[in-house]
Phi, psi and omega in degrees: 000148181274125189227159172206163178248132182206175177257123181288150173262121181299153185307318182296317178291321178301318178297314179301313183290325182274349176287337180288147180296146179254134181294142176284144008260032184292148176256123182296148173274137177303140182306323180292346180266355185293133181197168172247115184286131173260326182199133174264128183259342182075204181284123181220150177268158179299316178300328178289323184287328187305308179293329177295320180297321178294317179297319178293319178302313181298322180286319187281339181295341180268353185273124177286148175297154180204183176235156176235138177270126171265110192276327183200158171251127187197175174297148183229141007275350178209174180308134182089003177292169183257007178241135174260119190216155169272116182279128178265141176290145180276069183276152187307313181299322178292316179296322177295318178297315178302315180296319179298313179301315181289334174295315178296318181295321180293325176294336177271002177091013178267127179286140180297150177295137184286339183269155176298144177291116178243086187294134181198164173244115180287126180254333180199158178231149180223155177278339182239160178303141181267133177238098181207157178285138177294154174252116181288147176267217007265161170234153182247123177260111176286134179249093182252346180202164175236141184234149169261123183247150167256140177248085183284166182300336182287351175089357179254114185296147179238131179281122177266329181205142179234121178250104177294144175272165183291137174094000000 
């Protein structure tokens, strides 16, 4: 199964973010799929995931809940990108969480992603570059849990595991 680790976007914030117009020809992401990705795992088997889930549970139980500021909605990763996204500020608690998750993943033998962590919440995708004016925020994303998601072919993500943060 195709998997990733992310921070869920609560329903009220998902509604706020998806109520804004999406530039054409982008296709909106369903509100229930909104998340901020911490790590993409790719194709993994359930037996491979089980020990990883225990290691992540042990690491994440010590992490206090926090918030992340979504500063603007704009093309991603830069003007003319093909993703319409809410850009998250690279704040210390988020960067620490990202580093912790990747520390656990590296112990499981997963190589770190080669690109810089650019935190965002994908709102829509397009086949062509997007040309639209940014929408200024801010919006506040509460980070109360981290989830392991499955990305099945039907396009609707399924939560495999939910790790609540401390507090």
